[in-house]
N, C-alpha and C positions, 0 to 999 in steps of 0.2 A: 512409544507409539505416537505418531503425530495426531494432533487434535484440532478440531475446527472451532473450539471455544477456549482460546488460550488466556482469556482475561483481557483487560484493556490493552489496546495497542498504543504505542507512542504515535504522536501525530506524524512524525517522519516515516515510520513503518507503514502507517495507514496510507499516506500519500504515495509511497513507493509501490505498494500493492495496487492502488488505483491506477497508477501510471502503467503498470504492467498488465493491464487488461488487454493490451495489444503488445506484440513483441517490440522491445526497444533495447538499445545498447545503453551503457552508462550515461553518456552525455545526453542522450534523448530523455532518459528518466529525469536527470537534473533539470532539463528545460521544462518537461511536462509538469513536474512538481511545482516549479516556480510559477508556471502558467495557471495551474489549478488553484494555487493558493494566492494568486494575484501578487506574487513577489514576496509574500510574507514568510514563506518557508524556503530556505536555501540549503541545499545539501552539497557538501564538499565531496571530492572523489574518495578520500579515505573513509568517510562515514558510509558512503554509498557502497563501496566494494566490501566493506565489513558487513553491511546489511545483506548484500547479495549472498555472501557465504553463509550467514546465519539463516536466512530465509530458504536457501537451497537445502541446508541440513534439515530443516523442518518440513521439507517437501511442499512448501508453499509456492515456490517458483522453480523453473527448470530452464537450462540453456536451450535455445532454439537450435535444433539439429539442421544442418544444411542452410544456415543463414546466408543471405546474398553476399554479405561482406564478412569474409573469414577473419579479418583483422579486428573487427569489433564484435565481441560476443554479445549476442542478444539474449534476453530472458523474457519469460512470459509466465503468467499465473498458471498454477495447476488447478484441478478441480477443488482440491483441498484449500488452496489459496483463495479461491472464489468463495468457498464456505466460510473462511476466516473473515473475509471482507463483509460478507452478509451478516455474520454474527456480530461484528463490530457495529454495523449500521443499526441492527436491532437494539444493541446496547445504548448507542447514542440517541436513538429515537425515544427510548425509555427515559433517559436523562432529561431530554427536552420536554417530553410529556409531563413528567413529574415536576420539573422546574416551573413550567407554565401553570400547572394546576396549583401548586403551593403558592406561587407568587401572584397568581391570578392575572398573568400577562397573556396577551394574545400576540400573534406574530405582528411585527411592525413593518 
């Protein structure tokens, strides 16, 4: 059964899910991830399409039915996928909160 608390996501998976908050095809996802990460994260087609398969099997993303361009399959987050992103944000916020508390740092 799919779950919304899968444990830590890889940075690549997290960015793919963020990018798919709106329907996008593969090339659009690669561009959006690069944009979101300011060029730090780059995803190749093989990695991306493998991730699409895995994320679809987990019911975190689905193909968009009746997309305008039939040649380029678009994907979008499911409600479960949104829950996964939310759970990861909560986890990351906890890490930051604890790190700042222990190290006694504030945001810079």
